[in-house]
Residue frames relative to the residue before (quaternion, step in Angstrom):
aa qw qx qy qz dx dy dz
X 1.0000 0.0000 0.0000 0.0000 0.00 0.00 0.00
X 0.1641 -0.7762 0.6041 0.0752 3.51 -0.75 1.06
X 0.1614 -0.7881 0.5895 0.0727 3.39 -1.16 0.97
X 0.2933 -0.7612 0.5568 0.1568 3.33 -1.10 0.86
X 0.1422 -0.7420 0.6424 0.1286 3.47 -1.00 0.86
X 0.0266 -0.8202 0.5713 -0.0126 3.48 -0.50 1.11
X 0.1386 -0.7778 0.6131 0.0004 3.41 -1.04 1.17
X 0.0378 -0.7935 0.6049 0.0549 3.64 -0.63 0.83
X 0.0339 0.7446 -0.6665 0.0115 3.47 -1.31 0.74
X 0.2979 -0.7163 0.6147 0.1426 3.43 -1.41 0.77
X 0.2075 -0.7338 0.6305 0.1448 3.38 -1.16 0.87
X 0.0928 -0.8292 0.5512 0.0012 3.53 -0.44 1.24
X 0.0338 -0.7571 0.6501 -0.0546 3.33 -1.02 1.22
X 0.8288 0.0460 -0.0435 0.5559 3.56 -0.84 0.97
X 0.7225 -0.4546 0.3291 0.4038 3.59 0.66 0.46
X 0.7061 0.3855 -0.3173 0.5021 3.63 1.23 -0.02
X 0.5587 -0.5505 0.5153 0.3453 3.50 -1.36 0.37
X 0.1156 -0.8076 0.5657 0.1202 3.60 -0.58 0.91
X 0.8018 -0.1179 0.0012 0.5859 3.53 1.11 -0.32
X 0.2741 -0.7238 0.5908 0.2279 3.55 -1.40 0.25
X 0.1650 -0.7918 0.5832 0.0751 3.60 -0.58 1.02
X 0.0671 -0.7506 0.6572 0.0131 3.55 -0.89 1.08
X 0.1324 -0.7499 0.6471 0.0377 3.36 -0.97 1.13
X 0.0410 -0.7632 0.6448 0.0062 3.62 -0.60 1.09
X 0.1290 -0.7665 0.6286 -0.0255 3.25 -1.00 1.23
X 0.1830 -0.7895 0.5638 0.1594 3.55 -0.44 0.97
X 0.3351 -0.6819 0.6246 0.1806 3.51 -0.99 1.00
X 0.6965 -0.4727 0.3761 0.3873 3.40 -1.42 0.44
X 0.5507 -0.6199 0.4222 0.3663 3.67 -0.96 0.57
X 0.7767 -0.2080 0.0851 0.5884 3.65 0.99 -0.44
X 0.4913 -0.6346 0.4439 0.3985 3.63 -0.98 0.58
X 0.4431 -0.6829 0.5028 0.2909 3.48 -1.08 0.60
X 0.6342 -0.4990 0.3868 0.4463 3.56 -1.22 0.26
X 0.5719 0.5849 -0.4032 0.4102 3.58 1.11 -0.53
X 0.5603 0.5720 -0.4143 0.4326 3.61 1.04 -0.11
X 0.0963 0.8291 -0.5329 0.1389 3.49 0.24 1.37
X 0.2830 -0.6715 0.6448 0.2307 3.47 -1.45 0.26
X 0.7815 -0.3457 0.2589 0.4502 3.46 -1.41 -0.23
X 0.7438 0.3714 -0.2205 0.5101 3.57 1.16 -0.54
X 0.7199 -0.3534 0.2639 0.5359 3.60 1.15 0.34
X 0.8582 -0.0675 0.0744 0.5035 3.43 -1.13 -0.87
X 0.3681 -0.7352 0.5336 0.1981 3.55 -0.93 0.99
X 0.7292 -0.4972 0.2624 0.3901 3.53 -1.34 0.58
X 0.7089 0.5128 -0.3083 0.3733 3.50 0.71 -1.10
X 0.6949 0.3802 -0.3314 0.5125 3.67 0.84 -0.79
X 0.5623 0.5684 -0.4362 0.4129 3.72 0.96 -0.42
X 0.6610 0.5290 -0.2794 0.4529 3.55 0.96 -0.97
X 0.7417 0.4432 -0.2433 0.4407 3.50 0.85 -1.03
X 0.5880 0.5514 -0.3480 0.4787 3.52 1.34 -0.36
X 0.6488 0.4992 -0.2936 0.4936 3.50 1.02 -0.70
X 0.6255 0.5014 -0.3269 0.5005 3.59 0.99 -0.89
X 0.6880 0.4824 -0.3223 0.4359 3.63 0.73 -0.96
X 0.6202 0.5365 -0.3460 0.4560 3.67 0.96 -0.68
X 0.6643 0.5083 -0.2661 0.4790 3.49 0.92 -0.96
X 0.6590 0.5204 -0.2785 0.4662 3.52 0.97 -0.85
X 0.6418 0.5190 -0.3038 0.4760 3.48 1.01 -0.71
X 0.6473 0.4704 -0.3283 0.5019 3.55 1.00 -0.81
X 0.6246 0.5348 -0.3488 0.4497 3.63 0.86 -0.81
X 0.6875 0.4664 -0.3154 0.4586 3.63 0.89 -0.65
X 0.6623 0.4700 -0.3064 0.4966 3.51 1.28 -0.27
X 0.6313 -0.5855 0.3333 0.3841 3.54 1.37 -0.10
X 0.6475 0.4828 -0.3084 0.5025 3.42 1.55 0.08
X 0.2949 -0.6921 0.6172 0.2303 3.62 -0.98 0.89
X 0.0834 -0.8202 0.5649 -0.0333 3.69 -0.72 0.99
X 0.3372 -0.6458 0.6430 0.2362 3.38 -1.56 -0.02
X 0.0119 0.7826 -0.6219 -0.0260 3.62 -1.04 0.40
X 0.0804 -0.7758 0.6257 0.0120 3.47 -1.36 0.71
X 0.1344 -0.7729 0.6117 0.1019 3.52 -1.18 0.51
X 0.1991 -0.7675 0.6015 0.0977 3.59 -0.81 0.93
X 0.4583 -0.6848 0.5056 0.2558 3.62 -1.34 0.55
X 0.7146 -0.4593 0.2770 0.4491 3.59 -1.23 -0.04
X 0.6515 0.4717 -0.3225 0.4991 3.57 1.21 0.21
X 0.5470 -0.6433 0.3622 0.3947 3.51 1.45 0.13
X 0.5262 0.6746 -0.3857 0.3452 3.52 1.28 0.13
X 0.5163 -0.6037 0.4663 0.3893 3.75 -0.68 0.71
X 0.2044 -0.7396 0.6395 0.0475 3.54 -1.00 1.15
X 0.7675 -0.0309 0.1054 0.6316 3.68 1.01 -0.96
X 0.1338 0.6968 -0.7046 0.0130 3.54 -1.25 0.62
X 0.0578 -0.7831 0.6176 -0.0442 3.44 -1.00 1.07
X 0.1476 -0.7433 0.6351 0.1499 3.54 -1.17 0.56
X 0.4367 -0.7314 0.4889 0.1879 3.56 -0.75 1.15
X 0.6816 -0.4562 0.4048 0.4043 3.50 -1.38 0.56
X 0.8286 0.2468 -0.1660 0.4743 3.52 -0.99 0.70
X 0.5708 0.5760 -0.4258 0.4015 3.64 1.15 -0.22
X 0.3454 -0.8179 0.4442 0.1202 3.55 -0.57 1.22
X 0.6826 0.5020 -0.2404 0.4735 3.58 1.19 -0.70
X 0.5147 -0.5740 0.5105 0.3809 3.66 -0.93 0.69
X 0.4306 -0.6897 0.5125 0.2762 3.79 -0.99 0.75
X 0.1548 0.7985 -0.5645 0.1402 3.48 0.17 1.51
X 0.6399 0.5393 -0.2894 0.4646 3.53 1.07 -0.76
X 0.5894 0.6128 -0.3795 0.3647 3.69 0.83 -0.77
X 0.7403 0.4062 -0.2868 0.4524 3.56 0.52 -1.26
X 0.6571 0.5028 -0.3389 0.4478 3.67 0.95 -0.70
X 0.5867 0.5211 -0.3717 0.4961 3.68 1.07 -0.48
X 0.6945 0.4871 -0.3079 0.4309 3.64 0.71 -1.01
X 0.6214 0.5489 -0.3139 0.4626 3.56 1.21 -0.78
X 0.6925 0.4920 -0.3015 0.4330 3.49 1.04 -0.83
X 0.6098 0.5475 -0.3364 0.4638 3.44 1.19 -0.71
X 0.6591 0.4598 -0.3274 0.4970 3.58 0.97 -0.80
X 0.6082 0.5895 -0.3632 0.3882 3.68 0.70 -0.87
X 0.8243 0.2697 -0.0829 0.4908 3.42 0.70 -1.21
X 0.3312 -0.7815 0.4780 0.2261 3.51 1.53 0.11
X 0.5612 0.5688 -0.3413 0.4950 3.45 0.99 0.98
X 0.4605 -0.6564 0.5067 0.3167 3.76 -0.95 0.66
X 0.6101 -0.5624 0.4146 0.3736 3.51 -1.13 0.81
X 0.6681 0.5057 -0.3245 0.4389 3.56 0.77 -1.00
X 0.6708 0.3998 -0.3460 0.5200 3.74 0.84 -0.36
X 0.6400 0.4905 -0.4046 0.4314 3.74 0.82 -0.45
X 0.5758 0.5638 -0.3955 0.4406 3.68 1.08 -0.61
X 0.6990 0.4296 -0.3127 0.4787 3.59 0.85 -0.84
X 0.5762 0.5960 -0.3288 0.4524 3.55 1.07 -0.81
X 0.6725 0.5087 -0.3204 0.4316 3.65 0.90 -0.81
X 0.6406 0.5673 -0.2999 0.4218 3.50 1.26 -0.58
X 0.7169 0.3715 -0.1768 0.5628 3.66 1.36 -0.71
X 0.7678 0.4125 -0.1844 0.4543 3.66 0.86 -0.73
X 0.2129 -0.8132 0.5183 0.1571 3.77 0.13 1.14
X 0.6226 0.5152 -0.3951 0.4368 3.60 0.78 -0.54
X 0.6379 0.5587 -0.2986 0.4379 3.52 0.93 -1.01
X 0.6982 0.4996 -0.2510 0.4472 3.41 1.01 -1.13
X 0.5782 0.5765 -0.3336 0.4713 3.59 1.20 -0.66
X 0.6633 0.5290 -0.2874 0.4445 3.49 0.92 -1.22
X 0.6533 0.5159 -0.3044 0.4630 3.61 0.93 -0.94
X 0.7220 0.4839 -0.2629 0.4188 3.46 0.77 -1.14
X 0.7009 0.4907 -0.2844 0.4325 3.45 1.07 -0.76
X 0.7386 0.2585 -0.1871 0.5939 3.61 1.38 -0.11
X 0.1079 0.8316 -0.5397 0.0741 3.55 0.61 0.90
X 0.5543 0.6222 -0.3372 0.4381 3.46 1.33 -0.16
X 0.7819 0.2304 -0.1587 0.5571 3.55 1.21 -0.44
X 0.7389 0.3734 -0.2378 0.5080 3.63 1.23 -0.19
X 0.0339 -0.7422 0.6677 -0.0468 3.52 -1.17 0.81
X 0.0322 -0.8754 0.4819 0.0192 3.52 -0.13 1.13
X 0.3944 0.7400 -0.4548 0.2999 3.52 1.19 0.59
X 0.6913 -0.4808 0.3725 0.3901 3.39 -1.45 0.56
X 0.6802 0.4804 -0.4090 0.3732 3.46 -1.37 0.69
X 0.6470 0.4113 -0.3458 0.5410 3.67 1.29 0.29
X 0.0782 -0.7343 0.6742 0.0156 3.56 -1.31 0.65
X 0.4104 -0.6361 0.5883 0.2842 3.38 -1.33 0.64
X 0.2915 -0.7288 0.5783 0.2223 3.65 -1.16 0.61
X 0.0763 -0.8157 0.5734 -0.0062 3.38 -1.06 0.92
X 0.1252 -0.7226 0.6579 0.1711 3.61 -1.11 0.48
X 0.8057 -0.0545 0.0178 0.5895 3.40 -0.21 1.23
X 0.7965 -0.2858 0.2145 0.4878 3.58 -0.58 -0.95
X 0.5844 0.6129 -0.2976 0.4407 3.43 1.55 -0.10
X 0.3431 -0.7238 0.5670 0.1923 3.56 -0.66 1.12
X 0.0250 -0.8125 0.5821 -0.0206 3.65 -0.74 1.19
X 0.8469 -0.1297 0.0646 0.5117 3.52 1.02 0.16
X 0.4042 -0.7004 0.5467 0.2171 3.53 -1.34 -0.36
X 0.1004 -0.7548 0.6405 0.0999 3.75 -0.87 0.68
X 0.1140 0.7889 -0.6035 -0.0216 3.39 -1.21 0.56
X 0.1733 -0.7633 0.6062 0.1410 3.59 -1.16 0.36
X 0.0791 -0.8131 0.5760 -0.0275 3.52 -0.94 1.02
X 0.7289 0.4843 -0.3341 0.3500 3.36 -1.59 -0.07
X 0.7245 0.3528 -0.2472 0.5381 3.47 1.33 0.38
X 0.6826 -0.4318 0.2820 0.5178 3.71 -0.90 0.32
X 0.6139 -0.6024 0.3824 0.3375 3.67 -0.98 0.89
X 0.6760 0.4794 -0.3314 0.4510 3.69 0.90 -0.80
X 0.6476 0.4982 -0.3281 0.4741 3.57 1.11 -0.76
X 0.6140 0.5345 -0.3641 0.4524 3.66 1.04 -0.84
X 0.6769 0.4889 -0.3188 0.4485 3.63 0.86 -0.86
X 0.6212 0.5702 -0.3026 0.4443 3.58 1.04 -0.72
X 0.6845 0.5021 -0.2107 0.4847 3.39 1.02 -1.03
X 0.6659 0.4580 -0.3082 0.5018 3.60 0.99 -0.63
X 0.6519 0.5257 -0.2919 0.4620 3.47 0.86 -0.86
X 0.6717 0.4522 -0.3279 0.4866 3.71 1.08 -0.79
X 0.5903 0.5696 -0.3721 0.4343 3.55 1.08 -0.55
X 0.6973 0.4866 -0.2633 0.4557 3.50 0.86 -1.20
X 0.6009 0.6035 -0.3435 0.3959 3.52 1.06 -0.64
X 0.6479 0.5722 -0.2676 0.4257 3.50 1.24 -0.71
X 0.7279 0.3234 -0.1953 0.5722 3.63 1.28 -0.32
X 0.5141 -0.6483 0.5165 0.2206 3.37 -1.18 1.08
X 0.2734 -0.7950 0.5240 0.1365 3.53 -0.94 0.97
């Protein structure tokens, strides 16, 4: 999204308008994930990632929820898209899980089938972990800065929406 900041000023001489000067300043297309705060991902890119994920799901015909957690695993943003009927409970848990294990939900779903210790850890803490597809760790270079998740839609759709949103932002 490109924002235009438009400032108008009139130069008045002898009671008449001589000219109208418009200054148009293009703001950056979107904050990069490099825009981090002291706790990882900053608010603006967190909000825009969640909005982009929900927008991608809406375009696919699925109302969704999305959440972003910061580098401490604390929820930065949680949104429920238009038409989403469930409260946005799963999205923050999925984002936290992707952050905690530094792994995409789609990879964790497969891991749970082959790694008994991992499966036991997830099962023992279903109140804080959700390893389903649709969640991604957020990195700036090699630094883990948070997690993004999409929920309340089929897992394959959630994964596609999260990946599409992340692809819009440089890492």
